[in-house]
C-alpha positions in Angstrom: -9.9 -10.7 0.8 -12.7 -12.9 -0.3 -14.1 -10.4 -2.9 -10.9 -10.6 -4.9 -10.9 -13.1 -7.8 -8.3 -14.0 -10.5 -10.8 -12.7 -13.2 -10.6 -9.1 -11.8 -8.4 -6.6 -13.5 -5.4 -5.2 -11.6 -7.2 -1.8 -11.6 -10.3 -3.2 -10.1 -8.4 -5.1 -7.3 -6.4 -2.0 -6.5 -9.4 0.3 -6.4 -11.2 -2.3 -4.1 -8.2 -3.3 -2.0 -5.2 -0.9 -2.4 -3.4 -3.0 0.4 -2.8 -5.7 -2.3 -0.3 -3.5 -4.1 2.7 -4.5 -2.0 2.0 -8.2 -2.7 1.8 -7.6 -6.4 5.0 -5.5 -6.5 6.8 -8.1 -4.5 5.6 -10.8 -7.1 7.2 -8.6 -9.8 4.3 -6.7 -11.0 6.0 -3.4 -11.1 3.6 -1.4 -13.5 0.6 -1.3 -11.5 -0.6 2.0 -12.8 0.1 1.3 -16.6 -2.7 1.0 -19.0 -2.3 -2.7 -19.5 -2.9 -3.2 -15.7 -6.1 -1.5 -15.8 -7.7 -3.9 -18.4 -5.6 -7.0 -17.6 -7.0 -9.7 -15.2 -4.8 -10.9 -12.4 -4.6 -14.4 -14.2 -3.6 -12.9 -17.4 -0.8 -10.8 -15.5 0.3 -13.9 -13.6 0.7 -15.8 -16.8 2.6 -13.0 -18.6 5.0 -12.5 -15.6 5.3 -16.5 -15.3 3.7 -16.6 -12.0 1.3 -19.2 -10.4 -1.9 -17.3 -10.0 -3.2 -19.6 -7.3 -0.1 -19.0 -5.2 -0.7 -15.3 -5.7 -4.2 -15.6 -4.7 -3.2 -17.4 -1.4 -1.1 -14.4 -0.5 -3.9 -11.9 -1.3 -6.4 -14.0 0.6 -4.0 -14.1 3.7 -4.4 -10.2 4.2 
């Protein structure tokens, strides 16, 4: 998943790579379709949920 960056919104990521959804759900991001997810970057969402964005990016990159 080299095209996914932590600056992309959750919505952008899911449109580009829907297979990332289970990773985000497993990490605790259960509201993938809510309005904030459409405008919130992966880094912002990780911060709000108390997650390490770099660890999340590693999981995404492993797909």
